[in-house]
N, CA, C and O atoms as a GROMACS GRO file, in nm:
protein
  260
    1MET      N    1   1.956  -2.260   1.229
    1MET     CA    2   1.927  -2.258   1.087
    1MET      C    3   2.057  -2.289   1.013
    1MET      O    4   2.165  -2.244   1.051
    2SER      N    5   2.044  -2.368   0.909
    2SER     CA    6   2.161  -2.402   0.828
    2SER      C    7   2.126  -2.384   0.680
    2SER      O    8   2.012  -2.358   0.644
    3GLU      N    9   2.227  -2.398   0.597
    3GLU     CA   10   2.207  -2.384   0.453
    3GLU      C   11   2.106  -2.485   0.401
    3GLU      O   12   2.036  -2.458   0.303
    4ASP      N   13   2.097  -2.602   0.464
    4ASP     CA   14   2.001  -2.705   0.422
    4ASP      C   15   1.856  -2.663   0.446
    4ASP      O   16   1.765  -2.721   0.387
    5ASP      N   17   1.834  -2.563   0.531
    5ASP     CA   18   1.699  -2.515   0.559
    5ASP      C   19   1.647  -2.422   0.449
    5ASP      O   20   1.527  -2.394   0.443
    6LEU      N   21   1.734  -2.375   0.364
    6LEU     CA   22   1.693  -2.283   0.258
    6LEU      C   23   1.640  -2.358   0.137
    6LEU      O   24   1.693  -2.462   0.099
    7VAL      N   25   1.534  -2.304   0.078
    7VAL     CA   26   1.471  -2.366  -0.038
    7VAL      C   27   1.467  -2.263  -0.151
    7VAL      O   28   1.413  -2.154  -0.132
    8PRO      N   29   1.522  -2.295  -0.268
    8PRO     CA   30   1.514  -2.200  -0.381
    8PRO      C   31   1.369  -2.181  -0.425
    8PRO      O   32   1.290  -2.276  -0.427
    9THR      N   33   1.335  -2.059  -0.461
    9THR     CA   34   1.201  -2.029  -0.508
    9THR      C   35   1.206  -1.905  -0.597
    9THR      O   36   1.308  -1.836  -0.604
   10ALA      N   37   1.098  -1.877  -0.665
   10ALA     CA   38   1.090  -1.760  -0.754
   10ALA      C   39   1.083  -1.633  -0.670
   10ALA      O   40   1.030  -1.634  -0.559
   11ALA      N   41   1.136  -1.525  -0.722
   11ALA     CA   42   1.129  -1.396  -0.654
   11ALA      C   43   0.989  -1.336  -0.671
   11ALA      O   44   0.926  -1.351  -0.775
   12GLY      N   45   0.943  -1.269  -0.569
   12GLY     CA   46   0.814  -1.203  -0.576
   12GLY      C   47   0.827  -1.064  -0.635
   12GLY      O   48   0.933  -1.002  -0.625
   13VAL      N   49   0.722  -1.016  -0.697
   13VAL     CA   50   0.720  -0.883  -0.755
   13VAL      C   51   0.594  -0.815  -0.704
   13VAL      O   52   0.485  -0.873  -0.706
   14ARG      N   53   0.609  -0.692  -0.659
   14ARG     CA   54   0.491  -0.618  -0.615
   14ARG      C   55   0.489  -0.482  -0.681
   14ARG      O   56   0.593  -0.427  -0.717
   15ALA      N   57   0.372  -0.430  -0.697
   15ALA     CA   58   0.356  -0.298  -0.759
   15ALA      C   59   0.410  -0.190  -0.666
   15ALA      O   60   0.402  -0.202  -0.544
   16GLN      N   61   0.464  -0.087  -0.723
   16GLN     CA   62   0.515   0.026  -0.647
   16GLN      C   63   0.471   0.153  -0.718
   16GLN      O   64   0.497   0.171  -0.837
   17ALA      N   65   0.404   0.241  -0.646
   17ALA     CA   66   0.358   0.366  -0.706
   17ALA      C   67   0.478   0.455  -0.738
   17ALA      O   68   0.577   0.457  -0.664
   18VAL      N   69   0.467   0.526  -0.848
   18VAL     CA   70   0.571   0.618  -0.893
   18VAL      C   71   0.506   0.754  -0.917
   18VAL      O   72   0.404   0.763  -0.985
   19LEU      N   73   0.565   0.859  -0.862
   19LEU     CA   74   0.513   0.994  -0.884
   19LEU      C   75   0.548   1.041  -1.025
   19LEU      O   76   0.629   0.980  -1.094
   20ARG      N   77   0.488   1.150  -1.066
   20ARG     CA   78   0.511   1.203  -1.202
   20ARG      C   79   0.658   1.235  -1.228
   20ARG      O   80   0.704   1.230  -1.342
   21ASP      N   81   0.732   1.269  -1.122
   21ASP     CA   82   0.873   1.303  -1.140
   21ASP      C   83   0.964   1.179  -1.137
   21ASP      O   84   1.087   1.192  -1.143
   22GLY      N   85   0.904   1.061  -1.128
   22GLY     CA   86   0.981   0.937  -1.129
   22GLY      C   87   1.020   0.886  -0.992
   22GLY      O   88   1.080   0.779  -0.981
   23THR      N   89   0.988   0.959  -0.887
   23THR     CA   90   1.019   0.919  -0.751
   23THR      C   91   0.929   0.803  -0.708
   23THR      O   92   0.808   0.808  -0.728
   24LEU      N   93   0.989   0.699  -0.648
   24LEU     CA   94   0.910   0.589  -0.593
   24LEU      C   95   0.840   0.635  -0.467
   24LEU      O   96   0.898   0.708  -0.386
   25VAL      N   97   0.717   0.594  -0.449
   25VAL     CA   98   0.640   0.626  -0.329
   25VAL      C   99   0.669   0.516  -0.226
   25VAL      O  100   0.631   0.400  -0.247
   26ASP      N  101   0.736   0.551  -0.117
   26ASP     CA  102   0.776   0.452  -0.017
   26ASP      C  103   0.673   0.433   0.093
   26ASP      O  104   0.686   0.340   0.172
   27ASP      N  105   0.572   0.518   0.099
   27ASP     CA  106   0.476   0.513   0.208
   27ASP      C  107   0.336   0.497   0.152
   27ASP      O  108   0.317   0.489   0.030
   28PHE      N  109   0.239   0.492   0.240
   28PHE     CA  110   0.100   0.484   0.198
   28PHE      C  111   0.063   0.612   0.124
   28PHE      O  112   0.103   0.721   0.163
   29LEU      N  113  -0.015   0.596   0.017
   29LEU     CA  114  -0.059   0.711  -0.061
   29LEU      C  115  -0.209   0.698  -0.081
   29LEU      O  116  -0.256   0.608  -0.150
   30ILE      N  117  -0.283   0.789  -0.019
   30ILE     CA  118  -0.429   0.790  -0.028
   30ILE      C  119  -0.469   0.924  -0.086
   30ILE      O  120  -0.428   1.029  -0.036
   31ARG      N  121  -0.547   0.921  -0.191
   31ARG     CA  122  -0.592   1.043  -0.258
   31ARG      C  123  -0.744   1.040  -0.269
   31ARG      O  124  -0.806   0.934  -0.279
   32GLU      N  125  -0.802   1.158  -0.268
   32GLU     CA  126  -0.946   1.172  -0.281
   32GLU      C  127  -0.980   1.231  -0.416
   32GLU      O  128  -0.911   1.319  -0.467
   33GLY      N  129  -1.089   1.181  -0.474
   33GLY     CA  130  -1.143   1.235  -0.596
   33GLY      C  131  -1.286   1.276  -0.572
   33GLY      O  132  -1.332   1.280  -0.457
   34ALA      N  133  -1.356   1.308  -0.677
   34ALA     CA  134  -1.497   1.342  -0.664
   34ALA      C  135  -1.575   1.219  -0.619
   34ALA      O  136  -1.590   1.124  -0.696
   35ARG      N  137  -1.623   1.221  -0.497
   35ARG     CA  138  -1.702   1.111  -0.439
   35ARG      C  139  -1.625   0.979  -0.431
   35ARG      O  140  -1.687   0.873  -0.428
   36THR      N  141  -1.493   0.984  -0.426
   36THR     CA  142  -1.412   0.862  -0.418
   36THR      C  143  -1.292   0.882  -0.326
   36THR      O  144  -1.245   0.994  -0.306
   37VAL      N  145  -1.244   0.771  -0.271
   37VAL     CA  146  -1.119   0.769  -0.196
   37VAL      C  147  -1.038   0.654  -0.254
   37VAL      O  148  -1.086   0.541  -0.263
   38HIS      N  149  -0.914   0.683  -0.293
   38HIS     CA  150  -0.829   0.584  -0.359
   38HIS      C  151  -0.705   0.554  -0.276
   38HIS      O  152  -0.636   0.646  -0.233
   39VAL      N  153  -0.677   0.427  -0.252
   39VAL     CA  154  -0.552   0.385  -0.192
   39VAL      C  155  -0.459   0.352  -0.309
   39VAL      O  156  -0.474   0.248  -0.373
   40LEU      N  157  -0.364   0.442  -0.336
   40LEU     CA  158  -0.279   0.429  -0.453
   40LEU      C  159  -0.152   0.350  -0.425
   40LEU      O  160  -0.092   0.294  -0.516
   41ASN      N  161  -0.111   0.346  -0.301
   41ASN     CA  162   0.010   0.272  -0.266
   41ASN      C  163  -0.007   0.221  -0.124
   41ASN      O  164  -0.038   0.297  -0.033
   42ALA      N  165   0.015   0.093  -0.106
   42ALA     CA  166   0.007   0.030   0.027
   42ALA      C  167   0.121  -0.070   0.039
   42ALA      O  168   0.099  -0.190   0.027
   43PRO      N  169   0.242  -0.020   0.064
   43PRO     CA  170   0.358  -0.109   0.073
   43PRO      C  171   0.354  -0.194   0.198
   43PRO      O  172   0.272  -0.171   0.286
   44SER      N  173   0.442  -0.290   0.206
   44SER     CA  174   0.453  -0.371   0.328
   44SER      C  175   0.475  -0.277   0.444
   44SER      O  176   0.554  -0.184   0.433
   45PRO      N  177   0.410  -0.298   0.551
   45PRO     CA  178   0.320  -0.405   0.593
   45PRO      C  179   0.173  -0.372   0.572
   45PRO      O  180   0.100  -0.354   0.670
   46ALA      N  181   0.129  -0.363   0.450
   46ALA     CA  182  -0.010  -0.324   0.422
   46ALA      C  183  -0.111  -0.417   0.488
   46ALA      O  184  -0.213  -0.370   0.538
   47ALA      N  185  -0.083  -0.547   0.491
   47ALA     CA  186  -0.177  -0.639   0.554
   47ALA      C  187  -0.187  -0.610   0.704
   47ALA      O  188  -0.296  -0.614   0.761
   48THR      N  189  -0.075  -0.582   0.765
   48THR     CA  190  -0.073  -0.550   0.908
   48THR      C  191  -0.145  -0.419   0.935
   48THR      O  192  -0.210  -0.404   1.039
   49ALA      N  193  -0.134  -0.326   0.843
   49ALA     CA  194  -0.194  -0.194   0.860
   49ALA      C  195  -0.332  -0.183   0.799
   49ALA      O  196  -0.386  -0.072   0.788
   50SER      N  197  -0.392  -0.293   0.757
   50SER     CA  198  -0.519  -0.286   0.685
   50SER      C  199  -0.631  -0.221   0.766
   50SER      O  200  -0.713  -0.148   0.710
   51LEU      N  201  -0.638  -0.246   0.896
   51LEU     CA  202  -0.743  -0.183   0.976
   51LEU      C  203  -0.724  -0.032   0.987
   51LEU      O  204  -0.820   0.042   0.968
   52PRO      N  205  -0.603   0.017   1.018
   52PRO     CA  206  -0.586   0.163   1.018
   52PRO      C  207  -0.609   0.226   0.879
   52PRO      O  208  -0.662   0.336   0.870
   53ILE      N  209  -0.569   0.157   0.774
   53ILE     CA  210  -0.595   0.209   0.639
   53ILE      C  211  -0.745   0.217   0.616
   53ILE      O  212  -0.794   0.318   0.565
   54GLY      N  213  -0.817   0.114   0.653
   54GLY     CA  214  -0.963   0.114   0.638
   54GLY      C  215  -1.028   0.226   0.716
   54GLY      O  216  -1.120   0.291   0.667
   55ARG      N  217  -0.980   0.249   0.839
   55ARG     CA  218  -1.034   0.359   0.920
   55ARG      C  219  -1.010   0.494   0.852
   55ARG      O  220  -1.097   0.580   0.851
   56GLU      N  221  -0.889   0.512   0.796
   56GLU     CA  222  -0.857   0.638   0.729
   56GLU      C  223  -0.942   0.658   0.604
   56GLU      O  224  -0.990   0.768   0.578
   57VAL      N  225  -0.962   0.553   0.527
   57VAL     CA  226  -1.047   0.562   0.408
   57VAL      C  227  -1.190   0.595   0.450
   57VAL      O  228  -1.254   0.681   0.389
   58ALA      N  229  -1.241   0.528   0.554
   58ALA     CA  230  -1.376   0.556   0.603
   58ALA      C  231  -1.388   0.699   0.653
   58ALA      O  232  -1.488   0.766   0.625
   59ARG      N  233  -1.288   0.747   0.728
   59ARG     CA  234  -1.290   0.883   0.780
   59ARG      C  235  -1.298   0.984   0.665
   59ARG      O  236  -1.376   1.078   0.669
   60ARG      N  237  -1.216   0.962   0.562
   60ARG     CA  238  -1.216   1.054   0.448
   60ARG      C  239  -1.348   1.048   0.371
   60ARG      O  240  -1.400   1.150   0.326
   61ALA      N  241  -1.401   0.927   0.356
   61ALA     CA  242  -1.528   0.913   0.283
   61ALA      C  243  -1.642   0.980   0.360
   61ALA      O  244  -1.725   1.049   0.301
   62LEU      N  245  -1.645   0.961   0.492
   62LEU     CA  246  -1.750   1.022   0.572
   62LEU      C  247  -1.740   1.175   0.577
   62LEU      O  248  -1.842   1.244   0.581
   63SER      N  249  -1.618   1.225   0.576
   63SER     CA  250  -1.602   1.371   0.580
   63SER      C  251  -1.645   1.436   0.448
   63SER      O  252  -1.675   1.555   0.444
   64ALA      N  253  -1.647   1.358   0.342
   64ALA     CA  254  -1.688   1.410   0.212
   64ALA      C  255  -1.840   1.413   0.196
   64ALA      O  256  -1.891   1.475   0.103
   65LEU      N  257  -1.911   1.346   0.285
   65LEU     CA  258  -2.058   1.343   0.274
   65LEU      C  259  -2.122   1.473   0.314
   65LEU      O  260  -2.245   1.485   0.310
   0.00000   0.00000   0.00000
């Protein structure tokens, strides 16, 4: 790899959950409400972890039934 292989591009921006005390949430954050399951934060590698996240959401939803 050399400097000629690099291409300038715009920086990406992604949402990051913040707790009430201002702390950034660095990990997955899943919360349950009345008859709901919410994925509030899914940082990288969320796409890689999508199946385990889905299983956890399903497990929580089924346990609430």
